[in-house]
C-alpha positions as CSV (number, residue, x, y, z in Angstrom):
1,M,128.5,164.7,112.3
2,K,131.3,162.9,112.2
3,L,133.7,161.2,109.5
4,K,135.5,157.4,109.9
5,V,137.9,156.0,108.4
6,D,138.6,152.7,107.7
7,R,141.8,151.4,106.4
8,Q,140.8,147.6,105.8
9,A,137.6,149.4,103.4
10,D,140.3,151.7,101.5
11,A,136.9,154.2,102.3
12,L,136.0,157.5,104.1
13,Y,132.2,158.0,105.5
14,L,131.0,161.3,106.8
15,T,128.2,160.8,108.6
16,L,126.1,163.9,108.6
17,S,122.6,162.7,110.8
18,Q,122.3,159.7,112.9
19,V,119.1,158.8,111.0
20,P,118.9,155.5,109.3
21,A,119.4,155.9,105.3
22,S,116.8,154.5,103.5
23,R,118.5,154.0,100.2
24,S,121.7,155.0,98.9
25,E,122.6,156.5,94.9
26,E,126.4,156.4,93.5
27,V,126.4,159.9,92.2
28,S,130.2,159.6,91.0
29,P,132.4,156.5,90.8
30,G,132.4,155.5,94.1
31,I,131.2,158.1,96.1
32,I,128.2,157.2,97.4
33,V,125.5,159.2,98.7
34,D,122.8,158.4,101.8
35,F,119.7,159.3,102.2
36,D,116.6,158.7,104.6
37,V,113.1,158.6,103.6
38,Q,112.6,162.3,103.3
39,D,115.3,162.8,100.6
40,H,117.7,164.6,103.1
41,V,121.2,163.6,103.1
42,V,122.8,161.2,106.1
43,G,126.0,160.5,104.7
44,I,128.5,160.1,102.4
45,E,131.2,157.1,101.6
46,M,134.0,157.6,99.2
47,L,135.5,154.5,98.2
48,Y,139.5,154.0,97.0
49,L,140.4,156.5,98.8
50,S,144.7,155.3,98.8
51,K,143.8,156.4,95.0
52,R,142.2,159.7,95.5
53,A,144.6,160.9,97.6
54,P,147.8,159.3,97.3
55,G,150.7,159.6,100.7
56,T,148.3,161.8,102.3
57,E,148.2,160.6,106.2
58,I,145.3,160.1,106.8
59,Q,145.5,160.5,110.5
60,R,146.4,164.0,110.2
61,L,142.9,165.0,108.2
62,L,142.8,168.6,108.6
63,F,139.1,170.8,109.0
64,E,138.3,173.8,109.2
65,S,135.7,176.3,109.2
66,V,134.7,178.8,107.1
67,P,133.2,181.6,108.8
68,E,129.3,182.4,107.3
69,A,128.8,185.4,105.1
70,V,127.4,188.9,106.1
């Protein structure tokens, strides 16, 4: 899994798989989901990042792992 922030494009991209995308679908305004040929999600793009999270320090993203339910 890889997270990339493109400040120039004002976008965030989350890569879930190295498999190439075969199609993309805008599921909500500015939220694009990429799918492989088997319709598995391989990536998610969020456009207009600065408007969605104004004042957020992008270089200080915090990741949290949630423990699995037993």
